[in-house]
C-alpha positions as a Markdown table, in Angstrom:
| # | Residue | x | y | z |
|---|---|---|---|---|
| 1 | Met | 0.0 | 0.0 | 0.0 |
| 2 | Gly | 1.7 | 3.2 | -1.1 |
| 3 | Asn | 0.8 | 6.8 | -2.1 |
| 4 | Asn | -1.0 | 5.5 | -5.2 |
| 5 | Thr | -3.4 | 3.4 | -3.2 |
| 6 | Leu | -6.4 | 4.4 | -1.1 |
| 7 | Thr | -7.0 | 2.3 | 1.9 |
| 8 | Asn | -10.6 | 1.3 | 2.8 |
| 9 | Asp | -10.5 | 3.8 | 5.7 |
| 10 | Glu | -9.5 | 6.6 | 3.3 |
| 11 | Ile | -12.1 | 5.6 | 0.7 |
| 12 | Tyr | -14.8 | 5.9 | 3.4 |
| 13 | Arg | -13.3 | 9.2 | 4.7 |
| 14 | Tyr | -13.2 | 10.8 | 1.3 |
| 15 | Ser | -16.3 | 9.1 | -0.1 |
| 16 | Arg | -18.0 | 12.4 | -0.8 |
| 17 | His | -15.1 | 13.4 | -3.0 |
| 18 | Leu | -15.0 | 10.0 | -4.7 |
| 19 | Leu | -18.7 | 10.4 | -5.7 |
| 20 | Met | -17.8 | 13.5 | -7.8 |
| 21 | Pro | -16.5 | 12.6 | -11.2 |
| 22 | Glu | -14.3 | 15.8 | -11.2 |
| 23 | Val | -12.4 | 14.3 | -8.2 |
| 24 | Gly | -13.1 | 10.6 | -8.1 |
| 25 | Val | -10.4 | 8.1 | -7.2 |
| 26 | Thr | -7.9 | 9.7 | -9.6 |
| 27 | Gly | -8.2 | 13.1 | -8.0 |
| 28 | Gln | -8.1 | 11.8 | -4.5 |
| 29 | Lys | -4.9 | 9.9 | -5.3 |
| 30 | Arg | -3.4 | 13.1 | -6.6 |
| 31 | Leu | -4.4 | 14.8 | -3.3 |
| 32 | Lys | -2.7 | 12.0 | -1.4 |
| 33 | Lys | 0.5 | 12.3 | -3.3 |
| 34 | Ala | 0.5 | 16.1 | -3.2 |
| 35 | Ser | 2.5 | 18.4 | -0.9 |
| 36 | Val | 1.5 | 22.0 | 0.0 |
| 37 | Leu | 3.5 | 24.5 | 1.9 |
| 38 | Ile | 1.6 | 27.1 | 3.9 |
| 39 | Ile | 3.4 | 30.2 | 5.1 |
| 40 | Gly | 1.8 | 31.3 | 8.3 |
| 41 | Thr | -0.7 | 29.6 | 10.5 |
| 42 | Gly | -2.7 | 32.8 | 11.3 |
| 43 | Gly | -5.9 | 34.1 | 9.9 |
| 44 | Leu | -5.4 | 32.8 | 6.4 |
| 45 | Gly | -3.3 | 29.8 | 7.2 |
| 46 | Ser | -5.9 | 28.5 | 9.6 |
| 47 | Pro | -8.7 | 27.7 | 7.2 |
| 48 | Val | -6.3 | 26.8 | 4.4 |
| 49 | Ala | -4.6 | 24.1 | 6.6 |
| 50 | Leu | -7.8 | 22.8 | 8.0 |
| 51 | Tyr | -9.5 | 22.3 | 4.6 |
| 52 | Leu | -6.4 | 20.9 | 2.9 |
| 53 | Ala | -6.0 | 18.4 | 5.8 |
| 54 | Ala | -9.7 | 17.5 | 5.6 |
| 55 | Ala | -9.4 | 17.1 | 1.8 |
| 56 | Gly | -6.6 | 14.5 | 2.2 |
| 57 | Val | -3.5 | 16.4 | 0.9 |
| 58 | Gly | -0.7 | 13.9 | 1.7 |
| 59 | Lys | 1.9 | 16.3 | 3.0 |
| 60 | Ile | 1.3 | 19.8 | 4.5 |
| 61 | Gly | 4.2 | 22.0 | 5.5 |
| 62 | Leu | 3.7 | 24.8 | 7.9 |
| 63 | Val | 6.1 | 27.8 | 8.3 |
| 64 | Asp | 5.7 | 30.0 | 11.4 |
| 65 | Phe | 7.7 | 31.2 | 14.4 |
| 66 | Asp | 5.0 | 33.0 | 16.4 |
| 67 | Ile | 3.2 | 31.9 | 19.6 |
| 68 | Val | -0.6 | 31.9 | 20.1 |
| 69 | Asp | -1.9 | 35.1 | 21.6 |
| 70 | Glu | -5.4 | 35.5 | 22.9 |
| 71 | Ser | -6.1 | 38.3 | 20.4 |
| 72 | Asn | -5.5 | 35.8 | 17.6 |
| 73 | Leu | -8.5 | 33.7 | 18.5 |
| 74 | Gln | -11.0 | 36.1 | 17.0 |
| 75 | Arg | -10.0 | 34.8 | 13.5 |
| 76 | Gln | -7.3 | 32.2 | 13.7 |
| 77 | Ile | -9.6 | 29.2 | 14.1 |
| 78 | Ile | -7.0 | 26.5 | 14.1 |
| 79 | His | -5.9 | 27.5 | 17.6 |
| 80 | Ser | -7.9 | 27.4 | 20.8 |
| 81 | Thr | -7.8 | 29.0 | 24.2 |
| 82 | Ser | -5.8 | 26.2 | 25.6 |
| 83 | Ser | -3.1 | 27.0 | 23.0 |
| 84 | Val | -2.5 | 30.5 | 24.2 |
| 85 | Gly | 1.2 | 30.9 | 25.0 |
| 86 | Tyr | 2.3 | 27.9 | 22.9 |
| 87 | Pro | 4.0 | 27.9 | 19.5 |
| 88 | Lys | 1.5 | 28.2 | 16.7 |
| 89 | Leu | 3.1 | 25.3 | 14.9 |
| 90 | Ile | 2.5 | 22.9 | 17.8 |
| 91 | Ser | -1.1 | 24.1 | 18.2 |
| 92 | Ala | -1.8 | 23.8 | 14.4 |
| 93 | Lys | -0.2 | 20.3 | 14.1 |
| 94 | Lys | -2.2 | 19.0 | 17.1 |
| 95 | Arg | -5.5 | 20.2 | 15.5 |
| 96 | Leu | -4.6 | 18.9 | 12.0 |
| 97 | Ser | -3.5 | 15.5 | 13.3 |
| 98 | Glu | -6.8 | 15.3 | 15.2 |
| 99 | Leu | -8.7 | 16.2 | 12.0 |
| 100 | Asn | -6.9 | 13.8 | 9.7 |
| 101 | Pro | -4.4 | 11.2 | 11.1 |
| 102 | Phe | -3.7 | 9.9 | 7.5 |
| 103 | Ile | -1.6 | 13.0 | 6.5 |
| 104 | Glu | 2.0 | 14.0 | 7.1 |
| 105 | Ile | 2.7 | 17.4 | 8.7 |
| 106 | Glu | 6.1 | 19.0 | 8.4 |
| 107 | Leu | 7.0 | 22.0 | 10.7 |
| 108 | Tyr | 9.4 | 24.8 | 10.0 |
| 109 | Asp | 9.9 | 26.9 | 13.2 |
| 110 | Thr | 11.7 | 29.7 | 11.5 |
| 111 | Val | 11.4 | 33.1 | 9.7 |
| 112 | Leu | 11.3 | 32.5 | 6.0 |
| 113 | Thr | 14.3 | 34.4 | 4.5 |
| 114 | Ser | 16.4 | 34.6 | 1.4 |
| 115 | Ala | 18.8 | 32.2 | 3.0 |
| 116 | Asn | 16.3 | 29.3 | 3.6 |
| 117 | Ala | 13.4 | 29.9 | 1.2 |
| 118 | Leu | 14.7 | 27.9 | -1.8 |
| 119 | Glu | 15.6 | 24.9 | 0.4 |
| 120 | Ile | 12.2 | 24.9 | 2.2 |
| 121 | Ile | 10.0 | 25.4 | -0.8 |
| 122 | Lys | 11.8 | 23.3 | -3.5 |
| 123 | Asp | 10.1 | 20.0 | -2.7 |
| 124 | Tyr | 6.5 | 21.2 | -2.4 |
| 125 | Asp | 4.0 | 21.2 | -5.3 |
| 126 | Val | 2.0 | 24.3 | -4.2 |
| 127 | Val | 2.9 | 27.3 | -2.0 |
| 128 | Ile | 0.2 | 29.3 | -0.2 |
| 129 | Asp | 0.8 | 32.8 | 1.1 |
| 130 | Gly | -0.8 | 33.3 | 4.5 |
| 131 | Thr | 1.5 | 36.2 | 5.5 |
| 132 | Asp | 0.8 | 39.9 | 6.3 |
| 133 | Asn | 3.9 | 41.7 | 5.3 |
| 134 | Phe | 5.4 | 42.9 | 2.0 |
| 135 | Pro | 9.0 | 41.6 | 2.3 |
| 136 | Thr | 7.7 | 38.0 | 2.7 |
| 137 | Arg | 5.3 | 38.4 | -0.2 |
| 138 | Tyr | 8.0 | 39.5 | -2.6 |
| 139 | Leu | 10.3 | 36.7 | -1.2 |
| 140 | Leu | 7.7 | 34.1 | -1.8 |
| 141 | Asn | 6.9 | 35.4 | -5.3 |
| 142 | Asp | 10.6 | 35.4 | -6.4 |
| 143 | Thr | 11.3 | 32.0 | -4.9 |
| 144 | Cys | 8.2 | 30.5 | -6.7 |
| 145 | Val | 9.2 | 32.1 | -10.0 |
| 146 | Ile | 12.8 | 30.7 | -9.7 |
| 147 | Leu | 11.5 | 27.2 | -8.7 |
| 148 | Asn | 8.5 | 27.4 | -11.1 |
| 149 | Lys | 5.9 | 26.8 | -8.3 |
| 150 | Pro | 2.4 | 28.0 | -8.2 |
| 151 | Leu | 1.9 | 30.7 | -5.5 |
| 152 | Ile | -1.7 | 31.1 | -4.1 |
| 153 | Tyr | -1.8 | 34.6 | -2.9 |
| 154 | Gly | -4.3 | 36.0 | -0.4 |
| 155 | Ser | -4.4 | 39.2 | 1.7 |
| 156 | Ile | -6.9 | 40.7 | 4.1 |
| 157 | Phe | -7.5 | 44.1 | 5.8 |
| 158 | Arg | -10.6 | 45.2 | 7.7 |
| 159 | Phe | -13.5 | 44.1 | 5.5 |
| 160 | Glu | -11.6 | 43.5 | 2.3 |
| 161 | Gly | -9.7 | 40.6 | 0.8 |
| 162 | Gln | -7.7 | 39.8 | -2.3 |
| 163 | Leu | -7.0 | 36.5 | -4.0 |
| 164 | Ser | -5.0 | 35.3 | -7.0 |
| 165 | Val | -2.8 | 32.5 | -8.3 |
| 166 | Phe | 0.6 | 33.5 | -9.5 |
| 167 | Tyr | 2.3 | 30.9 | -11.7 |
| 168 | Ser | 4.9 | 32.5 | -14.0 |
| 169 | Ser | 5.0 | 29.6 | -16.4 |
| 170 | Glu | 1.3 | 30.2 | -17.3 |
| 171 | Gly | 0.6 | 33.8 | -16.3 |
| 172 | Pro | 1.7 | 36.9 | -14.3 |
| 173 | Cys | 3.5 | 36.9 | -11.0 |
| 174 | Tyr | 3.0 | 39.1 | -8.0 |
| 175 | Arg | 5.6 | 41.6 | -9.3 |
| 176 | Cys | 3.6 | 42.0 | -12.6 |
| 177 | Leu | 0.8 | 43.4 | -10.4 |
| 178 | Phe | 2.9 | 45.2 | -7.8 |
| 179 | Gln | 6.3 | 45.9 | -9.2 |
| 180 | Glu | 7.3 | 48.1 | -6.2 |
| 181 | Pro | 6.1 | 47.8 | -2.6 |
| 182 | Pro | 4.2 | 50.7 | -1.1 |
| 183 | Pro | 6.1 | 53.2 | 1.0 |
| 184 | His | 6.9 | 51.8 | 4.5 |
| 185 | Gly | 4.1 | 52.6 | 6.9 |
| 186 | Leu | 1.5 | 53.6 | 4.3 |
| 187 | Val | -0.5 | 50.4 | 4.6 |
| 188 | Pro | -1.5 | 49.7 | 8.2 |
| 189 | Ser | -1.2 | 46.2 | 9.5 |
| 190 | Cys | -4.2 | 44.2 | 10.8 |
| 191 | Ala | -2.8 | 44.9 | 14.3 |
| 192 | Glu | -3.3 | 48.6 | 13.7 |
| 193 | Gly | -6.3 | 48.7 | 11.4 |
| 194 | Gly | -8.2 | 45.6 | 12.5 |
| 195 | Val | -9.7 | 42.8 | 10.5 |
| 196 | Phe | -13.3 | 41.4 | 10.3 |
| 197 | Gly | -13.1 | 38.0 | 12.1 |
| 198 | Val | -14.7 | 35.9 | 9.4 |
| 199 | Leu | -12.9 | 37.6 | 6.5 |
| 200 | Pro | -9.8 | 35.4 | 6.6 |
| 201 | Gly | -12.2 | 32.4 | 6.6 |
| 202 | Val | -13.6 | 33.4 | 3.3 |
| 203 | Ile | -10.3 | 34.2 | 1.6 |
| 204 | Gly | -8.4 | 31.3 | 3.2 |
| 205 | Thr | -11.1 | 28.8 | 2.1 |
| 206 | Leu | -10.8 | 30.2 | -1.5 |
| 207 | Gln | -7.0 | 29.8 | -1.3 |
| 208 | Ala | -7.6 | 26.1 | -0.3 |
| 209 | Thr | -10.1 | 25.8 | -3.2 |
| 210 | Glu | -7.5 | 26.9 | -5.7 |
| 211 | Ala | -4.9 | 24.6 | -4.3 |
| 212 | Ile | -7.2 | 21.6 | -4.5 |
| 213 | Lys | -8.2 | 22.5 | -8.1 |
| 214 | Phe | -4.6 | 22.8 | -9.1 |
| 215 | Ile | -3.8 | 19.4 | -7.6 |
| 216 | Ile | -6.7 | 17.5 | -9.1 |
| 217 | Gln | -6.3 | 19.4 | -12.4 |
| 218 | Gln | -9.9 | 20.6 | -12.6 |
| 219 | Gly | -11.6 | 24.0 | -13.2 |
| 220 | Asn | -10.3 | 27.4 | -14.1 |
| 221 | Leu | -7.6 | 28.8 | -11.7 |
| 222 | Leu | -7.3 | 32.4 | -10.8 |
| 223 | Ile | -4.2 | 32.7 | -13.0 |
| 224 | Gly | -4.2 | 36.2 | -14.6 |
| 225 | Arg | -7.1 | 37.3 | -12.4 |
| 226 | Leu | -7.3 | 39.2 | -9.1 |
| 227 | Leu | -10.4 | 38.5 | -7.1 |
| 228 | Leu | -11.5 | 41.4 | -4.8 |
| 229 | Tyr | -13.9 | 40.7 | -1.9 |
| 230 | Asp | -15.9 | 43.3 | 0.0 |
| 231 | Ala | -17.4 | 41.6 | 3.0 |
| 232 | Leu | -19.2 | 44.7 | 4.2 |
| 233 | Asn | -21.3 | 44.9 | 1.0 |
| 234 | Leu | -20.9 | 41.2 | 0.2 |
| 235 | Arg | -19.5 | 41.9 | -3.3 |
| 236 | Phe | -16.9 | 40.1 | -5.5 |
| 237 | Arg | -15.1 | 41.9 | -8.3 |
| 238 | Glu | -12.5 | 40.6 | -10.6 |
| 239 | Ile | -9.6 | 42.4 | -12.3 |
| 240 | Asn | -7.6 | 40.9 | -15.2 |
| 241 | Ile | -3.8 | 40.9 | -14.7 |
| 242 | Arg | -1.5 | 40.7 | -17.7 |
| 243 | Lys | 2.0 | 39.3 | -17.6 |
| 244 | Asp | 4.4 | 42.3 | -17.7 |
| 245 | Pro | 7.1 | 41.8 | -20.4 |
| 246 | Asn | 9.3 | 44.2 | -18.3 |
| 247 | Cys | 8.8 | 42.3 | -15.0 |
| 248 | Pro | 12.2 | 42.2 | -13.3 |
| 249 | Ile | 11.8 | 38.5 | -12.5 |
| 250 | Cys | 9.4 | 36.8 | -14.9 |
| 251 | Gly | 9.6 | 39.2 | -17.9 |
| 252 | Asp | 11.4 | 38.9 | -21.2 |
| 253 | Asn | 14.7 | 40.1 | -19.8 |
| 254 | Pro | 14.7 | 39.5 | -16.1 |
| 255 | Thr | 17.2 | 41.4 | -13.9 |
| 256 | Ile | 16.5 | 39.4 | -10.7 |
| 257 | Arg | 18.1 | 36.0 | -11.0 |
| 258 | Gln | 18.6 | 35.2 | -7.3 |
| 259 | Leu | 16.9 | 36.1 | -4.0 |
| 260 | Ile | 17.7 | 39.6 | -2.7 |
| 261 | Asp | 17.4 | 41.5 | 0.6 |
| 262 | Tyr | 13.6 | 41.9 | 0.8 |
| 263 | Glu | 13.7 | 44.0 | 4.0 |
| 264 | Ala | 15.9 | 46.5 | 2.2 |
| 265 | Phe | 13.8 | 46.3 | -1.0 |
| 266 | Cys | 10.7 | 47.2 | 1.0 |
| 267 | Asn | 12.5 | 49.9 | 2.9 |
| 268 | Ile | 11.9 | 48.3 | 6.3 |
| 269 | Pro | 13.9 | 50.3 | 8.9 |
| 270 | Thr | 16.2 | 48.4 | 11.1 |
| 271 | Thr | 15.8 | 48.4 | 14.9 |
| 272 | Glu | 18.5 | 51.1 | 15.1 |
| 273 | Glu | 16.9 | 53.2 | 12.5 |
| 274 | Leu | 13.6 | 53.0 | 14.3 |
| 275 | Lys | 15.1 | 54.7 | 17.3 |
| 276 | Thr | 14.5 | 58.4 | 17.3 |
| 277 | Glu | 15.5 | 61.4 | 19.4 |
| 278 | Phe | 11.8 | 61.5 | 20.4 |
| 279 | Asp | 11.8 | 58.1 | 22.1 |
| 280 | Ile | 10.4 | 57.8 | 25.6 |
| 281 | Tyr | 9.7 | 54.5 | 27.3 |
| 282 | Pro | 6.7 | 53.6 | 29.5 |
| 283 | Glu | 8.7 | 53.6 | 32.7 |
| 284 | Glu | 10.1 | 57.1 | 31.9 |
| 285 | Leu | 6.7 | 58.4 | 31.1 |
| 286 | Lys | 5.3 | 57.1 | 34.4 |
| 287 | Asn | 8.0 | 59.1 | 36.3 |
| 288 | Ile | 7.2 | 62.2 | 34.3 |
| 289 | Leu | 3.5 | 62.0 | 34.9 |
| 290 | Glu | 4.0 | 61.4 | 38.6 |
| 291 | Ser | 6.0 | 64.7 | 38.7 |
| 292 | Lys | 2.9 | 66.5 | 37.5 |
| 293 | Asp | 4.8 | 68.7 | 35.2 |
| 294 | Ser | 2.4 | 71.3 | 33.8 |
| 295 | Gln | 4.4 | 71.7 | 30.7 |
| 296 | Ile | 3.7 | 68.1 | 29.6 |
| 297 | Val | 0.7 | 67.3 | 27.4 |
| 298 | Leu | -0.4 | 63.7 | 26.5 |
| 299 | Leu | -1.5 | 63.5 | 22.9 |
| 300 | Asp | -3.4 | 60.5 | 21.6 |
| 301 | Val | -3.3 | 60.2 | 17.8 |
| 302 | Arg | -5.4 | 57.0 | 17.5 |
| 303 | Glu | -8.9 | 56.9 | 16.0 |
| 304 | Lys | -12.0 | 57.8 | 18.0 |
| 305 | His | -13.2 | 54.2 | 18.2 |
| 306 | Glu | -9.8 | 53.2 | 19.7 |
| 307 | Trp | -10.1 | 56.0 | 22.2 |
| 308 | Glu | -13.4 | 54.4 | 23.4 |
| 309 | Ile | -11.5 | 51.1 | 24.1 |
| 310 | Cys | -9.0 | 52.7 | 26.4 |
| 311 | Arg | -6.9 | 55.8 | 26.9 |
| 312 | Leu | -4.3 | 57.4 | 29.2 |
| 313 | Glu | -5.8 | 59.6 | 31.9 |
| 314 | Gly | -5.5 | 63.3 | 31.0 |
| 315 | Ala | -4.7 | 62.8 | 27.3 |
| 316 | Ile | -6.3 | 64.8 | 24.5 |
| 317 | Leu | -7.4 | 63.1 | 21.3 |
| 318 | Ile | -6.5 | 64.3 | 17.8 |
| 319 | Pro | -6.3 | 61.4 | 15.2 |
| 320 | Leu | -3.2 | 61.4 | 13.1 |
| 321 | Ala | -5.1 | 62.3 | 9.9 |
| 322 | Glu | -6.6 | 65.4 | 11.6 |
| 323 | Leu | -3.3 | 66.8 | 12.9 |
| 324 | Pro | -2.4 | 69.0 | 9.9 |
| 325 | Glu | -5.6 | 71.0 | 10.2 |
| 326 | Asn | -5.2 | 71.4 | 13.9 |
| 327 | Leu | -1.6 | 72.6 | 14.2 |
| 328 | Asn | -2.8 | 76.1 | 15.3 |
| 329 | Lys | -4.3 | 74.6 | 18.4 |
| 330 | Phe | -0.9 | 73.5 | 19.8 |
| 331 | Asp | 1.0 | 75.5 | 22.4 |
| 332 | Pro | 4.7 | 75.9 | 21.5 |
| 333 | Thr | 5.6 | 76.3 | 25.2 |
| 334 | Lys | 4.4 | 72.8 | 26.0 |
| 335 | Thr | 6.1 | 69.4 | 25.3 |
| 336 | Tyr | 3.7 | 66.9 | 23.7 |
| 337 | Ile | 4.2 | 63.2 | 24.5 |
| 338 | Ile | 2.4 | 61.3 | 21.7 |
| 339 | Tyr | 1.1 | 57.8 | 21.8 |
| 340 | Cys | -0.9 | 55.5 | 19.6 |
| 341 | Lys | -1.6 | 51.7 | 19.8 |
| 342 | Ile | 1.9 | 50.3 | 19.2 |
| 343 | Gly | 4.1 | 53.4 | 18.5 |
| 344 | Lys | 4.1 | 53.6 | 14.7 |
| 345 | Arg | 1.5 | 56.4 | 14.0 |
| 346 | Ser | 2.9 | 58.4 | 16.9 |
| 347 | Ile | 6.3 | 58.5 | 15.2 |
| 348 | Glu | 4.7 | 60.0 | 12.1 |
| 349 | Ala | 2.9 | 62.5 | 14.4 |
| 350 | Ala | 6.1 | 63.4 | 16.2 |
| 351 | Tyr | 7.9 | 64.3 | 12.9 |
| 352 | Leu | 4.9 | 66.3 | 11.8 |
| 353 | Leu | 4.7 | 68.3 | 15.0 |
| 354 | Gln | 8.5 | 68.8 | 15.2 |
| 355 | Ser | 8.4 | 70.2 | 11.7 |
| 356 | Ala | 5.9 | 72.8 | 13.0 |
| 357 | Gly | 8.3 | 73.9 | 15.7 |
| 358 | Leu | 6.8 | 72.0 | 18.6 |
| 359 | Arg | 8.6 | 70.0 | 21.3 |
| 360 | Val | 7.6 | 66.3 | 21.1 |
| 361 | Arg | 8.3 | 62.8 | 22.5 |
| 362 | Asn | 7.1 | 59.5 | 21.2 |
| 363 | Leu | 5.9 | 56.7 | 23.5 |
| 364 | Val | 7.7 | 53.6 | 22.4 |
| 365 | Gly | 5.4 | 50.6 | 22.0 |
| 366 | Gly | 2.3 | 52.8 | 22.4 |
| 367 | Ile | -0.5 | 52.3 | 24.9 |
| 368 | Asn | -0.1 | 48.5 | 24.7 |
| 369 | Ala | 3.4 | 48.9 | 26.0 |
| 370 | Trp | 2.1 | 51.1 | 28.8 |
| 371 | Ser | -0.4 | 48.4 | 29.7 |
| 372 | Arg | 2.2 | 45.6 | 29.7 |
| 373 | Lys | 4.9 | 47.5 | 31.6 |
| 374 | Val | 3.2 | 50.1 | 33.8 |
| 375 | Asp | -0.6 | 49.7 | 34.3 |
| 376 | Cys | -2.3 | 46.4 | 33.4 |
| 377 | Arg | -5.7 | 48.0 | 34.2 |
| 378 | Val | -5.4 | 49.6 | 30.7 |
| 379 | Pro | -6.8 | 46.9 | 28.5 |
| 380 | Leu | -4.6 | 45.5 | 25.7 |
| 381 | Tyr | -6.2 | 45.3 | 22.2 |
C-alpha cells in the first residue's frame, strides 16, 4: 500500500469526493501524493490548513515562528484558548492531526528568509501565502518564480480581501501586479487597522479551493485574475492581470536572478533606524507623569473608536489624519508626549509636530506597552 493506493478507511473518509467525477479516485490519489506549503498559521493559514488536511492532501508543510496570543482567537480558528502561549506550529499540528491522522505534517519553526526559502520550498507542489507583510510576499513570489511553483496569494484588511494564483510559467507573477512595494508605513497592518473576524475564513477557504483545483487538475484557476472581496457589502469583483514583459523576474529580460534582501527592498527600517530622538519608554513616562509637570501634554493620535476602548488619563485626542488641520491649536511652550496603539503612528505625528516647531516625545510601543509595563488596568487590544 503506497501513495498511489487508497485504503478502505481513506475511501470511506473521502467518499463524498469520490462520488464526484471531477475528483473521483484519480483526483483523491493526486491529493494524497501532493504536498502543499503554507506560510503562516494565522488568519489565512488556519482555514487553508484545516481544509487541505480534511481534503486529504498527503503532506502539509507549515512555516511559522510565532506563539498563540489571545487576540489571535477572533479569527485564527486552528488555535484554541488552551493553546495561548504555545507555538502556533505545535497548536496547528495538534489540530490537524486530530482532524486527519492519515496525512504528514512538516513543521518549520523559522522566519522565511532569502537564506532558507529555496531549500524549504523546493520539494513542495504548491505554496500558499498566509503572510501579512510585503517583504515575505516578494520573497515568496521570487522564490516560486525561480522554482516554477504556483503561489496562491491572499491578503486581508478590515472588511476587504484579495486572492490570485501567481504561476509565472502560465501567467503573471506578483511583481507583474505590484512591481514596487508601497512606502513603508503607508499600509497599516491588521494589528493597527483591524480585521473582520470571518474575512480570513472566506479568503483562506478560497485559497484552499484553488490549491485543490490545481492538484486535481480541474476547473479554471485564478491565474491572470485578481479577485477582490468586499465583506461589508458582500460583493466580489475581478480584475484581469497581464504578464508584464518588463517584469524584473518573470519578464522577457529578467534582472532578478537570485533572491535579494527583501527588508531593504521594502525599505523596512532596522531596529537602530527605528530609534528616534523622540523616544520615551513607558517607565520614563510614568515618572514624568508622577512629577505632575504642567508643561507636559499627552496627545493620543489614534482613531475615535480606539479612544473608546482605552486611553491614558488626562490625554487629548487628535487622530493622526486630523493633525495638519489642527496645528494652530498646539502651544509651543508645551512638550507633547504622543502615543498610539503600538508606536508607529505616533512617530509620524512626532515628525509632523516637530516640523511645525513643537517639542515632542514618542511613547515607544504605544498604549499597549504602557499596559504591559506600567498599568495592566489599561486593556490590551
